[in-house]
A tleap script that builds the chain and sets N, CA, C and O, in Angstrom:
source leaprc.protein.ff14SB
mol = sequence {
  NMET GLY VAL LYS GLU PHE MET CYS ILE GLY
  ALA LEU PRO PRO PHE ASP HIE PRO HIE VAL
  PHE LEU ASP MET GLY ALA ASP SER GLU ILE
  ILE CYS GLN TYR CYS SER THR LEU TYR ARG
  TYR ARG ALA GLY LEU LYS ALA ASP GLN ALA
  GLU PRO GLN ALA CYS VAL TRP ARG ASP ASP
  ALA LYS VAL ALA ALA CGLU
}
set mol.1.N position { 84.462 -71.796 86.300 }
set mol.1.CA position { 83.087 -72.122 86.621 }
set mol.1.C position { 82.953 -72.306 88.122 }
set mol.1.O position { 83.877 -72.774 88.787 }
set mol.2.N position { 81.807 -71.936 88.641 }
set mol.2.CA position { 81.557 -72.077 90.057 }
set mol.2.C position { 80.714 -73.292 90.403 }
set mol.2.O position { 80.252 -73.420 91.537 }
set mol.3.N position { 80.509 -74.174 89.456 }
set mol.3.CA position { 79.729 -75.398 89.689 }
set mol.3.C position { 80.460 -76.585 89.065 }
set mol.3.O position { 81.342 -76.418 88.223 }
set mol.4.N position { 80.075 -77.785 89.494 }
set mol.4.CA position { 80.682 -78.994 88.945 }
set mol.4.C position { 79.710 -79.796 88.089 }
set mol.4.O position { 80.106 -80.785 87.471 }
set mol.5.N position { 78.455 -79.391 88.043 }
set mol.5.CA position { 77.443 -80.028 87.206 }
set mol.5.C position { 76.770 -78.931 86.402 }
set mol.5.O position { 76.275 -77.958 86.971 }
set mol.6.N position { 76.747 -79.077 85.078 }
set mol.6.CA position { 76.210 -78.020 84.234 }
set mol.6.C position { 75.933 -78.569 82.842 }
set mol.6.O position { 76.237 -79.726 82.549 }
set mol.7.N position { 75.352 -77.731 81.986 }
set mol.7.CA position { 75.042 -78.122 80.624 }
set mol.7.C position { 75.955 -77.365 79.671 }
set mol.7.O position { 76.153 -76.160 79.829 }
set mol.8.N position { 76.507 -78.050 78.695 }
set mol.8.CA position { 77.295 -77.423 77.643 }
set mol.8.C position { 76.446 -77.413 76.381 }
set mol.8.O position { 75.885 -78.440 76.001 }
set mol.9.N position { 76.347 -76.250 75.724 }
set mol.9.CA position { 75.601 -76.156 74.471 }
set mol.9.C position { 76.516 -75.804 73.304 }
set mol.9.O position { 76.046 -75.662 72.175 }
set mol.10.N position { 77.808 -75.662 73.557 }
set mol.10.CA position { 78.741 -75.278 72.494 }
set mol.10.C position { 78.622 -73.798 72.228 }
set mol.10.O position { 78.652 -72.993 73.159 }
set mol.11.N position { 78.486 -73.428 70.967 }
set mol.11.CA position { 78.308 -72.030 70.582 }
set mol.11.C position { 76.881 -71.588 70.891 }
set mol.11.O position { 76.020 -72.410 71.202 }
set mol.12.N position { 76.645 -70.306 70.803 }
set mol.12.CA position { 75.293 -69.789 71.027 }
set mol.12.C position { 74.364 -70.255 69.917 }
set mol.12.O position { 74.787 -70.392 68.769 }
set mol.13.N position { 73.083 -70.502 70.254 }
set mol.13.CA position { 72.122 -70.896 69.227 }
set mol.13.C position { 72.100 -69.843 68.116 }
set mol.13.O position { 72.221 -68.655 68.413 }
set mol.14.N position { 71.954 -70.226 66.887 }
set mol.14.CA position { 71.577 -71.531 66.354 }
set mol.14.C position { 72.780 -72.413 66.014 }
set mol.14.O position { 72.609 -73.441 65.358 }
set mol.15.N position { 73.961 -72.053 66.428 }
set mol.15.CA position { 75.170 -72.806 66.092 }
set mol.15.C position { 75.593 -73.760 67.200 }
set mol.15.O position { 76.737 -74.214 67.226 }
set mol.16.N position { 74.690 -74.061 68.102 }
set mol.16.CA position { 75.005 -74.921 69.245 }
set mol.16.C position { 75.058 -76.384 68.842 }
set mol.16.O position { 74.603 -76.768 67.765 }
set mol.17.N position { 75.628 -77.200 69.741 }
set mol.17.CA position { 75.642 -78.644 69.533 }
set mol.17.C position { 74.578 -79.256 70.435 }
set mol.17.O position { 73.975 -78.530 71.225 }
set mol.18.N position { 74.321 -80.560 70.354 }
set mol.18.CA position { 73.344 -81.166 71.274 }
set mol.18.C position { 73.693 -80.790 72.714 }
set mol.18.O position { 74.855 -80.848 73.117 }
set mol.19.N position { 72.693 -80.411 73.468 }
set mol.19.CA position { 72.918 -79.990 74.839 }
set mol.19.C position { 73.237 -81.213 75.698 }
set mol.19.O position { 72.438 -82.145 75.792 }
set mol.20.N position { 74.402 -81.194 76.316 }
set mol.20.CA position { 74.852 -82.321 77.130 }
set mol.20.C position { 75.126 -81.857 78.550 }
set mol.20.O position { 75.635 -80.758 78.769 }
set mol.21.N position { 74.786 -82.698 79.503 }
set mol.21.CA position { 75.059 -82.392 80.895 }
set mol.21.C position { 76.399 -83.000 81.281 }
set mol.21.O position { 76.659 -84.177 81.031 }
set mol.22.N position { 77.242 -82.181 81.891 }
set mol.22.CA position { 78.568 -82.616 82.318 }
set mol.22.C position { 78.634 -82.601 83.833 }
set mol.22.O position { 78.090 -81.702 84.473 }
set mol.23.N position { 79.289 -83.581 84.401 }
set mol.23.CA position { 79.451 -83.708 85.847 }
set mol.23.C position { 80.919 -84.001 86.124 }
set mol.23.O position { 81.432 -85.049 85.733 }
set mol.24.N position { 81.595 -83.073 86.800 }
set mol.24.CA position { 83.009 -83.242 87.104 }
set mol.24.C position { 83.277 -84.258 88.197 }
set mol.24.O position { 84.391 -84.766 88.321 }
set mol.25.N position { 82.256 -84.557 88.993 }
set mol.25.CA position { 82.468 -85.477 90.102 }
set mol.25.C position { 83.544 -84.952 91.033 }
set mol.25.O position { 83.481 -83.794 91.447 }
set mol.26.N position { 84.525 -85.767 91.371 }
set mol.26.CA position { 85.605 -85.368 92.274 }
set mol.26.C position { 86.713 -84.607 91.549 }
set mol.26.O position { 87.601 -84.045 92.191 }
set mol.27.N position { 86.666 -84.584 90.211 }
set mol.27.CA position { 87.698 -83.901 89.432 }
set mol.27.C position { 87.472 -82.394 89.439 }
set mol.27.O position { 86.408 -81.920 89.837 }
set mol.28.N position { 88.476 -81.651 88.999 }
set mol.28.CA position { 88.345 -80.197 88.910 }
set mol.28.C position { 88.341 -79.718 87.461 }
set mol.28.O position { 88.299 -78.514 87.209 }
set mol.29.N position { 88.385 -80.654 86.502 }
set mol.29.CA position { 88.348 -80.319 85.086 }
set mol.29.C position { 87.521 -81.353 84.327 }
set mol.29.O position { 87.415 -82.511 84.732 }
set mol.30.N position { 86.938 -80.903 83.215 }
set mol.30.CA position { 86.223 -81.819 82.326 }
set mol.30.C position { 86.259 -81.222 80.921 }
set mol.30.O position { 86.274 -80.002 80.762 }
set mol.31.N position { 86.272 -82.081 79.905 }
set mol.31.CA position { 86.260 -81.647 78.516 }
set mol.31.C position { 84.953 -82.121 77.883 }
set mol.31.O position { 84.581 -83.288 78.003 }
set mol.32.N position { 84.263 -81.201 77.210 }
set mol.32.CA position { 83.026 -81.558 76.515 }
set mol.32.C position { 83.370 -82.468 75.339 }
set mol.32.O position { 84.274 -82.165 74.560 }
set mol.33.N position { 82.652 -83.579 75.210 }
set mol.33.CA position { 82.939 -84.546 74.154 }
set mol.33.C position { 82.498 -84.052 72.781 }
set mol.33.O position { 82.924 -84.615 71.772 }
set mol.34.N position { 81.661 -83.019 72.707 }
set mol.34.CA position { 81.231 -82.490 71.413 }
set mol.34.C position { 82.124 -81.367 70.905 }
set mol.34.O position { 82.551 -81.392 69.750 }
set mol.35.N position { 82.414 -80.378 71.755 }
set mol.35.CA position { 83.118 -79.187 71.282 }
set mol.35.C position { 84.540 -79.067 71.818 }
set mol.35.O position { 85.261 -78.135 71.464 }
set mol.36.N position { 84.944 -80.001 72.667 }
set mol.36.CA position { 86.291 -80.035 73.245 }
set mol.36.C position { 86.614 -78.839 74.133 }
set mol.36.O position { 87.785 -78.538 74.362 }
set mol.37.N position { 85.588 -78.155 74.635 }
set mol.37.CA position { 85.811 -77.056 75.575 }
set mol.37.C position { 86.289 -77.627 76.898 }
set mol.37.O position { 85.694 -78.565 77.428 }
set mol.38.N position { 87.354 -77.068 77.425 }
set mol.38.CA position { 87.875 -77.471 78.727 }
set mol.38.C position { 87.247 -76.588 79.792 }
set mol.38.O position { 87.342 -75.363 79.724 }
set mol.39.N position { 86.608 -77.205 80.773 }
set mol.39.CA position { 86.006 -76.486 81.898 }
set mol.39.C position { 86.821 -76.778 83.145 }
set mol.39.O position { 87.212 -77.921 83.383 }
set mol.40.N position { 87.080 -75.745 83.945 }
set mol.40.CA position { 87.787 -75.891 85.215 }
set mol.40.C position { 86.943 -75.330 86.338 }
set mol.40.O position { 86.382 -74.239 86.229 }
set mol.41.N position { 86.861 -76.080 87.408 }
set mol.41.CA position { 86.115 -75.650 88.582 }
set mol.41.C position { 86.918 -74.636 89.376 }
set mol.41.O position { 88.113 -74.819 89.608 }
set mol.42.N position { 86.249 -73.560 89.794 }
set mol.42.CA position { 86.871 -72.563 90.668 }
set mol.42.C position { 85.925 -72.302 91.821 }
set mol.42.O position { 84.851 -71.733 91.629 }
set mol.43.N position { 86.312 -72.711 93.009 }
set mol.43.CA position { 85.457 -72.615 94.189 }
set mol.43.C position { 85.078 -71.181 94.525 }
set mol.43.O position { 84.047 -70.957 95.158 }
set mol.44.N position { 85.878 -70.205 94.121 }
set mol.44.CA position { 85.599 -68.810 94.438 }
set mol.44.C position { 84.474 -68.191 93.626 }
set mol.44.O position { 84.015 -67.095 93.946 }
set mol.45.N position { 84.018 -68.880 92.575 }
set mol.45.CA position { 82.931 -68.363 91.750 }
set mol.45.C position { 81.595 -68.891 92.256 }
set mol.45.O position { 81.506 -70.017 92.744 }
set mol.46.N position { 80.557 -68.064 92.135 }
set mol.46.CA position { 79.209 -68.485 92.518 }
set mol.46.C position { 78.620 -69.346 91.403 }
set mol.46.O position { 79.183 -69.427 90.311 }
set mol.47.N position { 77.496 -69.984 91.679 }
set mol.47.CA position { 76.875 -70.909 90.727 }
set mol.47.C position { 76.472 -70.242 89.416 }
set mol.47.O position { 76.389 -70.918 88.391 }
set mol.48.N position { 76.221 -68.935 89.421 }
set mol.48.CA position { 75.818 -68.240 88.200 }
set mol.48.C position { 76.956 -67.415 87.596 }
set mol.48.O position { 76.708 -66.473 86.843 }
set mol.49.N position { 78.198 -67.765 87.925 }
set mol.49.CA position { 79.350 -67.039 87.420 }
set mol.49.C position { 80.285 -67.958 86.636 }
set mol.49.O position { 80.336 -69.168 86.856 }
set mol.50.N position { 81.010 -67.346 85.727 }
set mol.50.CA position { 82.052 -68.036 84.956 }
set mol.50.C position { 83.135 -67.010 84.667 }
set mol.50.O position { 82.923 -65.807 84.817 }
set mol.51.N position { 84.273 -67.488 84.259 }
set mol.51.CA position { 85.340 -66.577 83.870 }
set mol.51.C position { 85.827 -66.968 82.490 }
set mol.51.O position { 86.422 -68.036 82.347 }
set mol.52.N position { 85.607 -66.163 81.474 }
set mol.52.CA position { 85.000 -64.829 81.516 }
set mol.52.C position { 83.484 -64.907 81.697 }
set mol.52.O position { 82.857 -65.897 81.322 }
set mol.53.N position { 82.906 -63.858 82.275 }
set mol.53.CA position { 81.481 -63.825 82.585 }
set mol.53.C position { 80.627 -63.980 81.329 }
set mol.53.O position { 79.500 -64.468 81.408 }
set mol.54.N position { 81.146 -63.575 80.177 }
set mol.54.CA position { 80.397 -63.689 78.920 }
set mol.54.C position { 80.076 -65.139 78.571 }
set mol.54.O position { 79.235 -65.384 77.706 }
set mol.55.N position { 80.722 -66.107 79.221 }
set mol.55.CA position { 80.466 -67.522 78.954 }
set mol.55.C position { 79.194 -68.033 79.618 }
set mol.55.O position { 78.745 -69.139 79.319 }
set mol.56.N position { 78.613 -67.255 80.505 }
set mol.56.CA position { 77.353 -67.666 81.138 }
set mol.56.C position { 76.235 -67.400 80.147 }
set mol.56.O position { 76.044 -66.266 79.708 }
set mol.57.N position { 75.491 -68.450 79.791 }
set mol.57.CA position { 74.382 -68.308 78.849 }
set mol.57.C position { 73.084 -68.258 79.611 }
set mol.57.O position { 72.818 -69.088 80.480 }
set mol.58.N position { 72.269 -67.258 79.268 }
set mol.58.CA position { 70.938 -67.133 79.861 }
set mol.58.C position { 69.916 -67.197 78.731 }
set mol.58.O position { 70.094 -66.573 77.685 }
set mol.59.N position { 68.866 -67.940 78.947 }
set mol.59.CA position { 67.789 -68.055 77.964 }
set mol.59.C position { 66.919 -66.809 78.076 }
set mol.59.O position { 66.032 -66.737 78.926 }
set mol.60.N position { 67.179 -65.827 77.214 }
set mol.60.CA position { 66.460 -64.547 77.279 }
set mol.60.C position { 64.955 -64.720 77.129 }
set mol.60.O position { 64.186 -63.993 77.759 }
set mol.61.N position { 64.524 -65.664 76.309 }
set mol.61.CA position { 63.092 -65.899 76.136 }
set mol.61.C position { 62.485 -66.399 77.442 }
set mol.61.O position { 61.384 -65.987 77.808 }
set mol.62.N position { 63.172 -67.264 78.136 }
set mol.62.CA position { 62.663 -67.792 79.410 }
set mol.62.C position { 62.629 -66.685 80.466 }
set mol.62.O position { 61.669 -66.591 81.230 }
set mol.63.N position { 63.665 -65.852 80.514 }
set mol.63.CA position { 63.716 -64.753 81.480 }
set mol.63.C position { 62.578 -63.766 81.207 }
set mol.63.O position { 61.953 -63.284 82.152 }
set mol.64.N position { 62.300 -63.458 79.952 }
set mol.64.CA position { 61.247 -62.513 79.594 }
set mol.64.C position { 59.875 -63.046 79.987 }
set mol.64.O position { 58.979 -62.272 80.324 }
set mol.65.N position { 59.707 -64.365 79.946 }
set mol.65.CA position { 58.413 -64.980 80.263 }
set mol.65.C position { 58.133 -64.999 81.763 }
set mol.65.O position { 56.986 -65.161 82.180 }
set mol.66.N position { 59.164 -64.837 82.563 }
set mol.66.CA position { 58.985 -64.938 84.024 }
set mol.66.C position { 58.424 -63.672 84.616 }
set mol.66.O position { 58.216 -63.596 85.827 }
savepdb mol mol.pdb
quit
């Protein structure tokens, strides 16, 4: 991940968990308390990037409305 503050939704809707905001603070890793996904910060990634890139979720309905 290229950011230290973000939202975890678990799986893609409709199988998602409650949307929670995670903040790594000074750490470089954090685990979501709902789905146990481990996130690691990577400074080389931009704010809209993740590795693998398929992990970046975009709200298609919101994008279509813009």
